[in-house]
N, C-alpha and C positions, 0 to 999 in steps of 0.2 A: 504494501498499499505507500505509494509515497502521495507527503504532504510537501519538501521541498523542490520544489522544479528546481529552481536554478539557482546555484551560486557564484555572485562574483562580487573579485577584489582587488584592491589596490593597495599594492606598498604592505601586504603583510606576511611579516617574516621572510622568509627567497622570492614570493610571488610579488613581483612586480605590478602583473595584471594578467586577471582571468575571468571568464565565464565560461560555467561547466553549468552543464545540464546532468541533472541528476536520474538513474531512474530508483521504479523499489528497491534493486539490489541493484547497490552500486562498484564494482570493483577497479579499484588502485593499482597498478601494478607502473613497476620502475626498479634502478638500481638502490641502493642504500644511498641517501645523505641526495636525494634526489628534488625529496619534499612533501612526499607525501603526507606522512605526519602531519604538516606544515598547514595544508589544505583543514584535514580533520582536524584541525584543530583553532582553527577558524571560528566554525560550529560550536566545536566547547565552546570558544572566547565567546560567543552569544548567550549560551548556555548558561556556562560560572555567571559572567553580567546581569545576568536577569532573577538567577536563585541568589544568590548576593550582591557587589557593586558592581559598579566597572573599577572603581580602584581594587577591591579584589584580584577580579580577573587582570588586573594587570596586573599589579603584584606577585601573583602568577607563577605569571610566567616573568621574572625578573626584572618591570619595569618597563615601561615605555619607549625606552633607546630599543630592546629587545624585541620588543612587536612589531617595530614598522624597519621597513627593508631596507639594507644596510644601502646604497648605490654611490654613487658619483655625482645625482644631483640631490643628495643630500636631502630625499624629503621628509618632513617633519608632520606627517599624519597621514595614518591608512582609514581606508573603510570597506565597507561588508552591505551588501546590498544579496538579500535574497526574496525569489520569491517564489510566493506556497500558495497550496492546495489546503484553504480550509476541509474540517472537517461537516459543516450545513453546504460545505455547495461556494461559495463565497471565495474569490481570489484576494491577496493581498500583495503587497508589496512595501518589503519596508526596507532602510537603509538606515546604515547613520555614520558619520565620520569625526575620529578622534585626532585632536591633536595634540602639539607638546603646547607648553604655554613658557614666554621667560621667563617664570623661577626655578621649571621642569618639569610641575605637574602638570595633568593633562587636562583639557577640556573638550567637550562635546561639540564638535563647532557644524554640524549641521547633524538633522534626524530627518526622517518625513516616515509616514506610514500612509497610505492608500488602502483599504478595503473595500471593494466594489462583485455588487452581484450581479448577474446578465450584462455587463457593461455598464451596468448605473454606477455613480461612487456609492457608498453606504458612511463610510468615515474615508477621512481624509486632511492630516494635519502636518506642520510645518516647522521645523524650532532650527533657529540658527543662534547660537554661543548664545543657548538661555533663552532668545526670546520666539515669543510666539509671529511669529509670517501669517500663520493662516492656519481655522481649522473652521473643522462641518462643527463642533461640540461645543459648546455652551461650557459646560462644564472645565475646559482644559484651560490654567493657567495662564497669563501675557507673560511671564517669567519662571524658570523654573531655574535652579543652582546649574550650575552648567557643565560640570564635573556628576552630573549621572542623567539618566536613559529616561524619556518622558514617557519613553512607553509603562514603566515600572507604573511611574506615579501613579497612572489613569488608566490600570488597569481593572482595573473596577470597574466600569464600560462596558458593560457586558462581548460587545462590537469588539473592542479591542482587549476583551481580557479574551478571547477566544485564539488571535496572537500570541500573548503574552503564554499560551499555556503551550501549544507546539514547539514553543521556541523554547519556553523553560524547560520542557519535557524532555527531549532530546541530550540522552545519554553518549558516554563513550568510555571504552574498557582497555584497558593493556592486561589481561589476566596474571597476577604475578603472584604462585603459586606460595612462595613464604610468606608472603600477608596472611596466608588461610590455616599454614600448615599448623600453628598451635592453640589450643585454644583462645581465642581472643572473648573481650567484654563484652554484656549484653549489649543489644542495639534494637531502636525498633523496625528494622529489618522493612522499611519504607521504600529502599531501593538500592539497588549493588551500589556499593562504592564502586569507583574506576578499576581498581587491582582486585576487586573481590573481596576487599580482609572484611566484606560482613558477610561473607558466605552463609554461614549457617545462622545468620539472623532472620537472613531472605529464604531461606531453604525452611523456617518455621514455619512462617509465614504465609507459605505458599500452599507446606502441606496441614495447617488447618484450615485456610480460605480458596485454596484454587488446586484441587485437585485435579483436575485436567490437565492441567498445567503441570503442576508438578510429577505427576504420572507420563507427559511425555518424557522428562525430562528421567525418569529412571531407566523408562525405553530406550531415548537414545546408550545412556550410559549403558548401560546392560550391552549395547554392542560393542561399546570401545571396550568395556572390562570383562576378561574370560570371568566365566566362578561366579558375574556379583549375582547377590539378589533379591539387595537394596538399599537403603539410604537412607536416613535418618538422623534430626536433629537429639541434640544432646546435651543436657546441661549438667554442668560442673563447678557448682557452686555459684561463684559471681561472674563463672565464665560458663563461655558456650563454644560448642565445637560440633563436627559431623562426624559417624560413627557410619562406617561399612561394613553389611552384613555378604561374606563371600566364603564360597564355596572351597575348601580344600581335599586333599587328593587324603583318601582313607580316613576320612571325620563322614558320622554320622550327619553330625548337625551344622551350618553356615558358621563359622569363625566372625567375628568381630573385632573390626579393626575402627581405630581411631585416625582423625588426618594424616597426623603429624606418621603416620606408619607405608602410605599412600606414596605412590609416583608421583613424582612433575607431571607427567603427561594425566594423569587418569586426576589426577587436579584440578589445572587447566583447561580441563575436559566438562569439567564439573562450574568450575566457572562460568563460562560459554555459555554453557546447557542453563545456564539459570540468568544470563544475561539476557540471553534471547526469549527466552519463554514466562522473563518476569514482569506481576501486572500491577499498573500504576496506582495509585489515589486518584489522578489526575482526569478529571473525565476525559481527555482526550488521548492518556495512554499514553505509554512509552512510544511516542510518535516516530524518533530516530535514533538510530540505533550506528555508534562506531565501533570499530572493532580493527585494534591493528592485531596484525602477523594471527590469525586462528590456527595457522598450521603450526608454528611453536611449541616444536617442543614434542609433538604429538606425531606417534605411529602415519606413515601415509596413511594406509588400511582404516585407520581411527579417522586421519581427517578427512575421511569422504564423510564418513556418519556425521560426521560438525558439520560438514555443510548443508550434507542429508537439510539438518533441525539449521542452518542459516535459508534455506529456501524458503523452508517449512515458516518461518517464523519472520519472514521478509511478504507474505501473503496479509499480513494482519498491519506491522510496522515498515518503517522503512531501514533500510539497513546501507550502510557502507564500509566497506573492506577494505584494510592495505595489506598486500601479499606478497612472496616471492615464489610462490607453488604450481607449479605447471601440474599438478594433478589439480588445485583446488581449480585453475578455469578449464580445467579441461570437463567438469561434473556436466553433466547432460542439459540442468536446470539454467546454465548461464553459459549463454550466447556473446558472441562477438558484441556483439551493442550496449553486454552491460560493460564494457574495461573503459575505464581511462588510463592515458599513457601516459604517465608522469617523468621528465627529463629536469634536468639543471643545466643548460645554454649557460657559460663564465656565470654561473652562479647566480640564475635570475630562472625560476622553477616555471614552464610548461605545462600547461592537463591538455591530453586532447582524446578524441576517440580516433581509435584505429586507421588507415590512411583504408583507400580503394583496393587496393593491391591485398594490403592483409584481411580485409572484410573475403573476398573475392577467392582468395585460395581457401578462407574456411570454409566457405559455403558451397564453392566446388566441392568438397572435405581432399583437398586434396593435402592439408596437413591443419594440425588443433591448433588455436590458440594456443597451449601448452610447447607445441613443437613449435609453434614461432615464437615464445621466451624462450625457450631451450636453446636455439637458435641463434640467441638475440637477433630475431628478425621483422619482430612485433614492433611494426611503426606503428605510430604516432600521424594522423594527418598536417596533409604542413599548417603549417601557423600562423592567423587569419591574426594581420590588429586588431587588440581588445583597444576599442572605446569604452569607459566606463562613464558610464550616465549616470546619476546620483537620485536621476526623479523619477527615469523610468524604465 
């Protein structure tokens, strides 16, 4: 299910300018250091800004100088623009530009939101440097603090709240088993944290409230781990962990193992599955998931299972993954049109679909996308100049 139709960036980290169309499932491939993670992080930046503050999102990334692109032109600002399909059927365009101030802090130089239905404008506002330029909403203030995003302030307005919920509901993951191998303090389990640290808490909520999704996780994990009979949440006083039930040769009953006794591949698979099938208390749910290299530390056969789960989850939420795996992009449900090729040209990241020749080779079954990737022949279409237009 697609919510974010297009992402346009200007001067974000290694990206000078890009305009990237997204699918229900979008797969970013490219060499290490090409900028795949920077593109995904631009969406994570939006989510962090709305779930906390713009200042928090910038500080999490080591300051404004680390967020805006370094180049000979010395840009002092960066901009993000998103074209969105809302659950109600309306369309939205949301964009903002953040720049440096003389004292080294930041300010929102421009912010724009437009919501339309059947081509008719429902909401439209523009702010520049904290001053309202125009707005269809009588409740929108004439002036706001220029270090914050107006959409947070006005998210109580229902038609704006839908956009806010879609963008704040985006979640991003780089699962790190060491963060949940040992028992962790109790957590609300509202949503899975970025590294999977609170996976036991989320699993507890799913086991009690969302049995369908909980059982899907168990079914997929049984395909990854031989002899697995089940998983469950386990209280350990002030902490909690995950317990695995696994058949052992020569034993009548399944043995119980804690997460501390399981392999990285098993724990990483579990973390990814929980990320994919978790439910959200927000009405729009987890609208978009970004997952970094789901194949890492996982056996190729298990990677196929995880890819099956990714494809299934993409029918209900939008998913972006980064990968180096030829096997993953050769999955029957991942087509050449799902792939975006990321390259770095003298430090400037370019993100484009496969070129016509690559698509033709794949469609004629001469080679698969994975074959092209192995031979370093999966080529992007020729670069087109990107003109970043803030208002449309």
